[in-house]
C-alpha positions in Angstrom: 144.5 -154.5 3.4 142.3 -156.0 0.8 144.7 -156.4 -2.1 145.1 -160.1 -1.6 141.4 -160.7 -1.2 139.0 -161.9 -3.9 135.4 -161.2 -4.6 133.0 -163.8 -3.3 129.4 -162.4 -3.6 127.7 -159.3 -4.7 124.4 -159.6 -3.1 122.0 -156.9 -1.8 124.4 -154.1 -2.8 127.4 -155.3 -0.8 130.7 -156.6 -2.2 132.0 -159.2 0.2 135.6 -160.2 -0.2 137.3 -163.4 0.8 140.7 -164.6 1.9 142.4 -168.0 2.2 143.2 -169.0 5.8 147.0 -169.4 6.1 148.3 -172.4 4.2 144.9 -174.0 3.9 142.8 -173.8 0.7 139.8 -172.7 2.8 138.4 -169.4 1.5 136.3 -167.4 3.8 134.5 -164.0 3.9 136.3 -161.2 5.6 133.8 -161.3 8.4 132.4 -164.4 10.0 129.3 -165.1 12.0 129.8 -166.3 15.5 126.7 -168.3 16.3 127.3 -168.3 20.1 125.5 -165.0 20.6 122.1 -166.4 19.6 122.3 -169.5 21.8 120.8 -170.2 25.2 123.8 -168.9 27.2 123.2 -165.4 25.7 120.3 -164.1 23.7 118.5 -167.4 23.6 116.7 -166.6 20.3 113.9 -168.8 19.0 115.4 -171.3 16.5 113.3 -169.9 13.7 114.5 -166.3 14.4 118.1 -167.4 14.7 117.9 -169.4 11.5 116.4 -166.5 9.7 119.3 -164.3 10.8 121.8 -166.8 9.5 120.0 -166.9 6.2 120.1 -163.1 6.0 123.9 -163.2 6.7 124.3 -165.6 3.8 122.4 -163.3 1.5 124.7 -160.4 2.5 127.7 -162.5 1.5 128.9 -164.0 4.8 130.1 -167.6 4.1 131.9 -168.4 7.4 130.2 -169.6 10.5 131.7 -170.5 13.9 130.1 -172.5 16.7 131.0 -175.2 19.2 129.7 -178.4 20.7 129.4 -176.5 24.0 127.2 -173.7 22.5 124.4 -176.1 21.5 123.6 -174.0 18.4 123.7 -176.5 15.6 119.9 -176.4 15.5 120.0 -172.8 14.4 122.4 -173.6 11.5 120.8 -176.8 10.1 118.0 -175.3 8.0 120.0 -172.3 6.5 122.9 -174.6 5.7 120.7 -177.1 3.9 118.8 -174.4 1.9 121.6 -172.5 0.3 123.6 -173.5 -2.8 126.5 -171.3 -1.7 129.8 -172.8 -0.4 129.6 -172.2 3.4 132.6 -172.8 5.7 132.0 -174.3 9.1 134.3 -173.8 12.1 133.4 -175.7 15.3 135.2 -176.9 18.3 135.1 -179.0 21.5 136.3 -179.1 25.0 136.8 -182.9 24.7 139.8 -184.3 26.6 139.8 -187.9 25.2 140.0 -189.5 21.8 136.5 -191.0 22.2 134.9 -187.7 23.3 136.5 -185.8 20.4 135.4 -188.4 17.9 131.8 -188.1 19.2 132.0 -184.3 19.0 133.0 -184.4 15.4 130.3 -187.0 14.6 127.7 -184.8 16.3 128.6 -181.9 14.1 128.6 -183.9 10.9 125.2 -185.4 11.7 123.6 -182.2 13.0 124.6 -180.3 9.9 124.4 -183.1 7.4 128.1 -182.7 6.4 130.5 -185.5 5.4 133.4 -183.1 5.9 134.0 -180.5 8.5 136.0 -177.5 7.3 137.6 -176.6 10.6 137.6 -178.3 13.9 139.5 -177.0 16.9 140.3 -177.7 20.6 138.1 -175.2 22.4 139.6 -172.4 24.6 143.0 -173.9 25.2 144.5 -172.3 28.3 148.2 -172.8 27.6 150.4 -175.8 26.9 149.6 -177.6 30.2 146.0 -177.6 29.1 146.9 -178.7 25.6 149.0 -181.6 26.9 146.1 -182.7 29.2 143.9 -182.9 26.1 146.5 -184.2 23.7 144.7 -187.5 23.0 141.7 -185.4 21.8 144.0 -183.5 19.4 145.5 -186.7 18.2 142.0 -187.7 17.2 141.6 -184.5 15.2 144.9 -185.3 13.4 143.6 -188.8 12.6 140.3 -187.5 11.3 142.1 -184.9 9.2 144.3 -187.6 7.7 141.1 -189.5 6.8 139.7 -186.5 5.0 136.8 -186.0 7.5 138.2 -182.6 8.6 140.0 -180.2 6.3 141.9 -178.1 8.9 142.5 -178.4 12.7 143.7 -176.0 15.4 143.1 -174.2 18.6 140.9 -171.4 19.9 142.5 -169.5 22.8 142.3 -166.5 25.0 145.9 -167.0 26.1 149.0 -165.3 24.7 151.2 -168.2 25.7 149.1 -170.7 23.8 149.0 -168.6 20.7 152.8 -168.1 20.9 153.3 -171.9 21.3 151.0 -172.7 18.3 153.2 -170.7 16.0 155.8 -173.5 16.2 153.4 -176.5 16.2 153.5 -177.9 12.6 150.3 -179.9 13.3 148.2 -176.7 14.0 146.6 -175.2 10.9 144.3 -172.7 12.5 144.6 -170.4 15.5 141.5 -168.5 16.7 142.7 -165.9 19.2 140.9 -163.4 21.4 142.0 -159.9 20.6 140.6 -156.4 21.0 142.1 -152.9 21.4 141.5 -152.8 25.1 142.8 -156.3 25.8 139.6 -157.4 27.5 139.7 -161.1 28.2 143.3 -161.7 27.2 145.2 -164.0 29.5 148.9 -164.9 29.9 149.4 -167.9 32.2 147.5 -167.1 35.4 147.5 -163.3 34.9 146.1 -160.8 32.5 147.8 -160.4 29.1 147.8 -157.3 26.9 146.6 -156.6 23.4 150.2 -155.9 22.4 151.3 -159.3 23.6 148.5 -161.1 21.8 149.2 -159.1 18.6 152.8 -160.2 18.8 151.8 -163.8 19.1 149.4 -163.4 16.2 152.2 -162.1 14.0 154.3 -165.1 14.9 151.5 -167.4 13.9 151.0 -165.6 10.7 154.7 -165.8 9.9 154.5 -169.5 10.4 151.6 -169.8 7.9 148.8 -170.4 10.4 145.3 -169.4 9.4 144.0 -166.7 11.7 140.7 -165.2 12.5 139.9 -163.1 15.6 137.3 -163.4 18.3 135.9 -160.8 20.7 136.8 -157.7 18.7 134.1 -155.9 20.7 135.1 -157.5 24.0 131.9 -159.4 24.4 129.9 -156.4 23.3 131.5 -154.1 25.9 133.3 -152.1 23.2 130.4 -151.8 20.8 130.3 -148.0 21.6 133.8 -147.8 20.0 132.5 -149.6 16.9 134.8 -148.4 14.2 137.8 -148.0 16.4 137.4 -151.6 17.5 137.1 -152.9 14.0 139.9 -150.7 12.6 142.2 -152.1 15.3 141.6 -155.8 14.7 141.3 -155.6 10.9 144.6 -153.7 10.9 146.5 -156.3 12.8 149.2 -158.1 10.7 148.1 -161.7 10.3 144.4 -161.4 11.0 142.6 -162.6 7.9 139.0 -162.5 9.2 137.0 -161.2 12.2 134.3 -163.4 13.8 131.4 -161.4 15.1 128.2 -162.2 16.9 124.9 -160.9 15.5 121.5 -160.7 17.1 119.7 -158.4 14.6 119.8 -157.8 10.8 120.8 -154.2 11.5 124.1 -155.5 13.0 124.8 -157.5 9.8 124.0 -154.4 7.7 126.4 -152.4 9.9 129.4 -154.6 9.3 128.7 -154.8 5.6 128.6 -151.0 5.4 131.8 -150.8 7.3 133.6 -153.3 5.1 132.2 -151.7 1.9 133.3 -148.3 2.9 129.8 -146.9 3.2 129.8 -146.2 6.9 129.8 -142.6 8.0 133.0 -141.8 10.0 131.0 -140.6 13.0 128.6 -143.6 13.1 128.1 -145.3 16.4 125.5 -148.0 17.0 122.7 -147.3 19.4 123.6 -149.3 22.6 121.1 -147.6 24.9 119.0 -150.7 25.2 121.9 -153.1 25.7 122.5 -154.5 29.1 125.4 -156.1 31.0 125.0 -159.9 31.5 127.3 -162.5 33.1 127.6 -165.7 31.2 127.0 -168.4 33.8 128.9 -170.9 31.7 132.1 -168.9 32.0 131.8 -167.3 35.4 134.0 -168.8 38.0 132.6 -166.9 41.0 135.8 -165.1 41.8 134.1 -161.9 42.9 136.3 -159.5 41.0 133.4 -157.8 39.2 131.5 -157.4 42.5 134.4 -155.6 44.1 134.7 -153.3 41.0 131.1 -152.4 40.5 130.5 -148.8 41.8 126.8 -149.2 42.3 126.4 -152.6 44.0 124.6 -154.1 41.0 126.5 -157.4 40.9 125.6 -160.0 43.5 126.2 -163.7 44.4 123.5 -166.1 43.1 122.8 -168.2 46.2 121.9 -171.2 44.0 125.1 -171.6 42.1 127.6 -169.2 43.8 128.2 -167.3 40.6 127.8 -163.6 39.8 124.6 -162.1 38.5 123.6 -158.5 37.6 120.7 -156.6 39.0 119.5 -154.6 36.0 117.7 -152.1 38.2 121.0 -151.1 39.7 123.4 -151.5 36.8 124.7 -148.2 35.3 126.1 -150.0 32.2 129.4 -148.3 33.0 131.4 -151.3 31.9 133.9 -151.0 34.8 133.3 -154.7 35.6 134.4 -156.1 32.2 138.1 -155.4 32.4 138.6 -157.2 35.7 136.9 -160.4 34.8 139.6 -163.0 34.3 137.5 -165.3 32.1 135.6 -162.7 29.9 132.3 -163.8 31.3 130.9 -160.3 31.3 129.1 -159.5 28.1 126.8 -156.8 26.8 123.8 -157.4 24.5 
């Protein structure tokens, strides 16, 4: 799968390859760093620790970083982005629904990271064409800013099969950032669950149309980390996927993916997940109660203050039964 990829760095003993995203001239490392994981909605790392982790990823050859206005993680990225002389690629996104709000979101990213030009800016988590049309003025603004040279490429991030399918025929979409993993955790199709096969088919259509594609949630929000190599083999093996965006909380996790990509990982290697725990992202949870009904040990309860689900770590068996029934992939493990 690497025949069309070129060498980018040879640092710290790893050869990191790159690929161009679709019809763009944007060249990225074959693994990207999703900065969401270190932010306040998940690990909430100190800024100095998170920045150091990004610097280490850059040293290991990763040049592609994804974040979003909603994540509030630009502060982690500012210092390492300013220190390096390597060409880093920034992907960010916004839930903005209006022209004005989208303009402000782009300006925030430019100022926070001291960048005249944003490599990739997307509409965040588009839930089908109705959602896209409700936010179309915001996307029109992205098109305007791209025409001005302020953004290089624009597109959509989505967990929805129907949105990915629609994007394949949208000439004004350069990039599609879909959710995909071998168990189909978090994939939606309209108002119901979608499947991995359905999303893989949509990804292929986007690829055939020349869209740049990189995948999110290969580990299903950490719930599939125990299937480490199987999960990566699946997503990297999908026709059309050019890069996989992963979240990292430790240097060891960066070393692991570098070993995997460099062919140095033992075939029986599985990361130690004994200390990882189930968490429910309060920013994504909709309080539907599906996880509570599925939990075999009564470990998930209603938070009386906000009506959302929370986990009692003393009762949680870390069985993962809750994750597949969550309609908004709010259940994560770290």
